[in-house]
N, C-alpha and C positions, 0 to 999 in steps of 0.2 A: 504494499500500499504505498504509495508515494507521500512522502512528508514534504510540506513546502516553506513552513516559516513557523518561528516560535518567539516568545518573549516572557520574560519573568516579572510579575508586577506584586510586590509584597511576598506572601507566602503561597502564590499561585503561578503556575504555568499555563499560559494560553499558547495552543497551537495549531495549525491549519494541516489537515491532510485529506486525500481522497480516500474514500472508504469503499469498501467492498461492493458497494450498490452504485458506485460511480458518482456520487455526489461529491462535493468538497464540503467538509464541514470544519468549523472553528470549534474546538474544545477547550475547556478549563479544567485544570486538575489541581489538587493539593497534594498529589503524590500516591493516594491512595485509591483502591478501585471504587469504593463507595463515593471518593470525592472526585470523580471524573466524569464530566458529562459533555454533549455537544451543546453548544449555545447558539450556534447559528448554522444553517445549511444552506448550500447553493447547488442547484443541479448542474452537472458537467455539461459543458458546451461540446456537443459531439464535433462540431467543426473544429475547435481549437482546445485541446485538454489543457493548455498552458495558462488558461485564464484563471485559475485558482488564486484566491487570496494570498498575498505576501507582504513582506515587509512590515509584519506585526509591531505595533510599537503603542505603549500605554502611556498616556498622559492625563494626569488626573483620575477621573473616574471614566475615562474614554479609551476604548481600544480603536486605534486608527490603523487601517490597512489600505493596500492598493489591490485593485481588482477590475479585470474587464469583464462586464458583464455580458459580452457579446451583442451590444446594441450598436457596434460600429464606430463609437467614439474613441476606443482604445481604454488604456488603464486610466482609472480614476481614483482618487482618494475618498474612502469610505470611512465611517466611523460608526462605532456600536458602543452605546452606553453601557457600562459593564453590569447594570442593574436590571437591563431589559432585554428582549431577544430580538428586536428587529433592526436591522443595520440602516443606515442613510448615507445617500451619496453627500459628500460635503461640498462638492462643487460639480458643475456640469460643464 
């Protein structure tokens, strides 16, 4: 399963990887099985599997990452508040 990016924030590791179901997900873990969960999921673009989130960075209570959502614009900066599940594009 391809691993694309990771970042440590406090006592948590955030990482992106392509799952066995061909989705790309961002996970958070505290290092235990019980403390590991997917927090955001994106369908894999069959035209270009390299569109996965990368360059994960945490600033304050926000997780930032770059991703190409297949819309034709290219890679854009996205952010995801650490306490909610829906990411948003920071710029268009």
